[in-house]
N, C-alpha and C positions, 0 to 999 in steps of 0.2 A: 186786713189794711194793706194797701199797696205802698210802695216807696213814695209815689207822687202825692198820694193822700196824706201820708205822714208829713212830708215836707210842707204842705199847705196847712197842717193843723196847728202849727205853732208850738208843738210839744217836743221838739228836738232841743236837747239841752247842751249837746256836744257834737261837733262834726270836724273831722280831720282827715288829711292824706296820711295813709299808713303804709307799711311794707317797705319796699326797696327804696322808695323816694324819701321816706322818713329817715331810713338808715343812712342814707347817702351812698347807696350801693347800686343805684339805678343806671341803666344804660338808655340809649335812645329807643330801644325796642321794649323797654319795661312798661307794664301795665300800671295805671293809676288806681290804687285800692282806696276805697273810702270806708272809714269806720265812724260810728257814732252812737250816741246814747240818747234815748227818748223816755219820756214819762207818759204813760197811757192816760187818757182822760179819766177823771175820778169815777165816773159811772162805769165806764168799761173795766177799770181796775177792780172794782168791787163785784163785777158781774162774772159770769161763767166764761166770758169772752176774752180772758187774759191772753195776751200775745207777748211771748218773751223775746222774740227776734223777728226782724223783717229784713229780707235780703233779695238781691236780684238772682237770676238763674245761675250765674257763673260765680256767685259770692265775691265778686269784686267790690260790692257795695253791701255793707252789713250794718244794721242798727240794732242795738241791744236795748230792751226795756231796763229801766233803772234796777228793778230787783234782780234780774238775771245778770246784769253788768256787776253789781255789788257782790252777788254770789260767787261769781267767777274771780273777782278780785280777792275774795276771802279765801279762795282756793289756790291762790298764787298762780293763776293761769298766765303764762308768759305773754300771749298775744293780746290779753286784755289789760294786764298791769302796765304795759308799756304805753298804753293810751293816756296814762296819767303823767307821762313824761315826754310827750310828743314835742318836738321842737316848735317854737312860736310860729315860725314861717309855715308850718304845715297845718296849723290850726285854722279851720275855715270859719267856725263859729263857736263860741262859748257862752252859755247863759250864766249869770251870776251864780245860780244855785250850784253849778258844777265846781266852782272854785272851793266849795267846802269839802270836796272829796280829795283828801290828801293821801299821798302814796305811803307815808309812815304808818298810817292806820293798818295797812295790810302787809307789809313786808315782814317775813318770818323766815324761820330756818326750813320751812316747807318749800322755799324757793330752790333749795338744793335738788330736791327730787323732781319738782315740776319742770324746772328748766332742763335738768339732765335727761329726763324722759323724753321731752320734746326733742332734744338734741339727738338722742339715739334713734328716735323714730326717723329722723332725717337720713341717718346713716343707712337704715333699712331701705328707705325709699331710693336712696342713691344706688344701692346694689341691685334693687329690683329692676331698675332701668337697664343695668348691664346685662341682666339675664335676657331681657327682651332684645337688646341689640346683638348680642352674641348668638342668640337662639331664635332667629326670626322664623315665622311660620309662613310657608308658601301661601300665595293668594289663592291658588287653585285648591279647593277643599277636597280632601280625600273622602271616599265613599266607604260604605260597609264592605265592599268587595276587597278593598286594601287591607282588611283586618281579618280576612279569612284564610285558612290553611287547609290543605287536603292531605289526608294521610294515605299514601299509596306505596305499596310494596315495601313497607317497613320504614319509610321516611316521610317527613312532612315538607310540603313545597307550597309556595304561595299560590293562592287560587288563580290569580291571573296567569301565572306561568303554567299552571295545570291546564287551564283552558286553551291557552295557545298551543301547548304541546299536543293536545288531542283535537285541535280545530273545533272546539265546542263554544257555542254561544251561551251565556249565562241565562238568557231568555227561555232556552230549551231545556233548562235543568229543573229538577224538583227536589225539595228537601223534606225529610221526615225526622222527627226527634228520635234519638236513641235513649230509651229509658235508662235512668240512673247515671248517665254521663252528661254532666253539665255542659251546655252550649256546644254539644256534639250531635251531628246530624248525618244520617245516611244521605248520599248524594246520588241522584238519578239522572239519566238523560234520555230524551226521546224526541224525534222529529214528529211523531204521530200523537203522542199523549199531550194534552194541553196543560203542561205544567205552568205554575205561576212565575217560575224564574226563581233565581237565588234572592234577587231584590225586585221589587215591583217598579221602582224608578231610581234614578240616580240620586234623588233627594231622600230616599228612604233612610230611616234610622234603625232598621232591624231587618233581619232576613225574612223571607216569606216561606211558609210551609205550604206544601201541596198534598193533594189526595193521591196516594200512590196505588195503581192497580195491583191486585193480588198476583203474586209470582214475579213481579218485576225485580230485577237484580240491581243492586247498587254498584256504582262504578268506583266508589271510594267513601271515606268518611270525612266530612267537612267540619272544622272547628271554627267557630266565630269568636273572636277574642273581643267579647262585648265590653269588658272592663277597659281594655285598651282603647277601644273606639270612644267610649264615653270620656275617658280622660283627654283624648285628642280633641274632642268637640269642645270641651271646656277651654282647653289651652288655645285653640283656634279662635273662639269667640273673644276671650280675654285679649289675645294679642291684637286682633283686628279692631276691637273696640278702642284699645289703647291708641292704635294708629289713627283712628278716626278722631280722638279727643286730645291727642298729644299736643303740647306746645312746640310747634315746629322750630322756633328760634332756639329754644333750649335744647331740642333734639339735635339740630345742626351743630351747636356749640359742642355738645357732648361727643359727637361723631368726629368733629374737626380736631379737638385736642387729643382724640385717640385713646383716652384713658378708660373708656367704657363704664363710666359711672356718671351720675347726674351731679356735676360739679356745683351747681346752685343748691342742691340739697346739702352737700357737704359744706358749702360756705355758711349755710344757716346753722349747721351743727356747731361750728366754732363760734358763730355770733352768739348763739344762745349760752354756750359754755362760758364765754368771756363775760357775758352779761351777768351770769350767775356769780361769777367771781367778784365782779364789781358790787353786786348786792351784799355779799358777805363782807367785803373789805371796806366799802365806803357808804352802804346803806342807800344806794342811788341806782337808778336805771338810766344809763346812757343810750338812748335810742339812736341818735346820730353817732355812728361808730368812729372811735378814735383809731381803731385798728383797720380802717378802711382798705389800706394798701394791701395788707396780708390777706383780708378776706377776698379782694378781687383777684390776687394771685391764685387763690384756690379756685375761684369761679372760672378762671382762664385755663385750668387743668395743669397748673405748674407741677403739682405733686402726685405721687402715686397713691392709690386708694389705701393699700396697707399702711403707708407711711402716715396717712392722715388718721387712720383708725388708732394707731399706736399713740399719736399725739393726743387724740381725744381721750384714750384711757388714762394717760398721764394727768391731763387736766381734771378728769373725774376724781382721781385719787386726791389731787390737791384740793378739789372742792370739799371733800370729806374732812380734811383738817380745818380748812377755813371756816366751815359752818360749825364744826364742834367747838371752835374757839371764838365764835362770833358772839357779839352781844345782842343779836337779834332774838326776839321771843320765839319759843318753840312753834307757837301757832298764833295767828291773828286773834285778837280779843273779840269773840262774836258778840258779846253784850254790847260792846262799844259800836260795833259795826251795825248791829240792829237798831240801836238808838239813832245812829247817824242816818240810816236809811228811812226810818220813820220821820225824822225831822226834815230830811230833804223833800220827802213827798208832801208833807203837811206845808212846808214853805212854799213849795211851787204851786200847789193847789190854791193857796191864799192869793198868790200873784196871778193865777190863771183860773179864776172861778168859772163854772160851767156857764 
């Protein structure tokens, strides 16, 4: 089922604007995220064609089937629980059935871990960007030749330096394995013998082996750092895939404030930790943030990364005390939740018969 088909089906029971615009943390460049809940047609629900989620390619628009939505709520998933407290101005549509889904049915001490885990995942993402910024990978891709060394007269030198020194072309070289020496090969050179070269082409991912005439003398021993080349290829792909998919606005913001971490990720770290505190203290989820000014200061890169991590650690310790003394149940009441889920579905199907 596609999003357009879902919208025309009449089975959406909730739809809202979520993310930064709901938090009150949006800027002119912010995307508009849409989240919603739907109930599958009765025949499809009881068939093998159950669908738990429908989304677009970028996940800016996501709709959850009622069962999956309730399941995620019961697990105190932060991104899902907040949909039960979305500001009225962000609600695009709400079916009367959805009004029966109350936040207090789901809130429990599990929120301490679920919100904190999400928060610390944001810290890792923030530092992951720093690694890419500080350690860029050159666009021109290295070849197998850059990972080869030649052992000559008691020392190892880079293959390219060896070839330049002896005025040799790699195309006129041949290689043969040396038994019992991993990734080591005898290196031969000839202008008459049709060797295959060290590599067959600049895009080759391995060295080439040639048939060596009997009695031919090796000019050196070549070592191919195969593991190093494999690691480089992985890093190269990851980096340039990231460049192709990265949010340019966020990247430019990170570079401009010069702190070398994704400040938006760190902003969400503290949003989640503060929301977790509010749940323990007040049994509510404040989606529209009262700490907006502080969170936007983080986004602008006002603070150092280590400073923020230390603050996050302090807040995590505070959460342990707050949840230990909170009146929240240890876990949501699954019997009550299952009963609610069944009642919601029956009620909707009565109002929307096949």
